[in-house]
N, C-alpha and C positions, 0 to 999 in steps of 0.2 A: 851533721852528717858529712863526711868528708868526700870530696868530689874531686878525685886525683886528676882526672882527664882535664875538668875545667880548670882546676888551680894550675896545672902544668900550661894549659894553653894560655891562661891569663898573664901568667909569668913570662912565656915568649913575647905575647903583645904588647906587653909593658916595655920589655927590652927593645922590640922592635920599633915601638913608638919614640923610645930615647934615642935609637939611632937615627930615625926619621929627623928628628928635632936637631940632633947635634950636625947633621949634614947641611941644613938650613942655618944653623948658628955659625958654622965655619964661613960659610960665605958673608953672611952679616958682619961679622968680626973682620973679615979680611976687606970688605968694602966699607966698613965703619956706617952701617946701616942699622938705625934703630927700629924704623918702622916702614912697613910695606916692603916692596922689592926694589925700590929705587931705580927701576929700569933694568934691572939685571934678569934677562930672561931664564937663566940657569935656577936663580933663585925662585922666580915666579914659578917654575915647574916643580921645584922641590917643595915650596910651599903647598902646592896643589896635590902632590902626592901625599904629604903628610895630613893634609885635610880630608882627603879621599879617605885614608885610613880611619880617621876618627869619625867619618860618616858611616862606616860600614861595621867597625869592630864592635861597638857597644851592642847592638842587636844580635849579632854573630853569637857574643859571648853569653847574652841571656840565653840565646835557644839551646847553646850547649850545656849550660848548666840545667836548665829544664829538662832537657832529654836526658841527661844523665841521671837527674833526680828521680824521673819517671821510669826510666828503663834500665838504669845501672850502666856500668863499664861495659865498654865494648871495643873490639878492633877496629871497627869501622868509625867509630867515634874518633878514636886516637889517630887513625889515617887520614879524616876529614880535618883534624885539627892541623896535622902536619901540612896538608894541601894547603889550608888557608894561610899559614904563615910563609911558607914557600911563594905562594901566589903573591902575596903582598910585597915581599921583599922583589920580586920579579918586577911588578909593576913599578916599584919606585925606581928601580935601576932603568926600567923602560921609560920613565917620565922625564929621565935625563936627555933624552934624544931630542933633537930639532924637528924630527919627522916621526910618523908612525913606525912603531918597533914591534916585533914578535913577542918581546917580554911585556911590554905594557899591554897588549892585546890578549895575550895569554893569561897573565896575571889576571885582568879583570874579568875574563871569561871563566875561569876557575874560580874566582871569587863570586859571581853571579851564580855559578853552579853549586858552589858549597852552600850560599844561602837559600837558594831553592830546596835543596836537598835537605837543609835542615828544618825548613819551614814544612816539608810534606811529612818529614819524620816527626817533629812536634806534632802535626795533626794527626798522624797515625797513632802517637802514644796517647793522645788526648781521648781518641775515639775508639781505641781497639785494644790497648794493653792496659792492664790492672796489675798491680804489684800489691801484695798484701801487706798492709801497714802494721809495725808494732802496736799493740794495744797499749795505751798509757797505763802505767801501775796503778794509778787511783780507779781506773775503768776496770782492771783485770779482777777487782775483788768482787764485781758486780756479776761476772759472768758465770 
């Protein structure tokens, strides 16, 4: 079964993950750091932004795939994927600041809203939506 929304979303998340890693690596190379943050506060914040992305993204991707399998493609699902990717990029930029920032706060708030919406959407799909599944060829002869 092809899942175009989830596949596109997963590819976008992979690219975002790579970008977050490169942001950390550039500082590591410049400061010749192999492990940890070496006391560099910008590197510590970027490492935390990368880790935060890794903490949330797997469950969000799983929910996207399950919802798309259960309910099919949806413009709302496309929009939610876009909102998540933009929110995670905003959060990463916001984490660069030494003080609270609108990008960081807005990014994580949208992240939480997407996660909550997906959880509700998944529960709705589980308990109220049914899609007719194709009958396997071996079972079709019995009908």
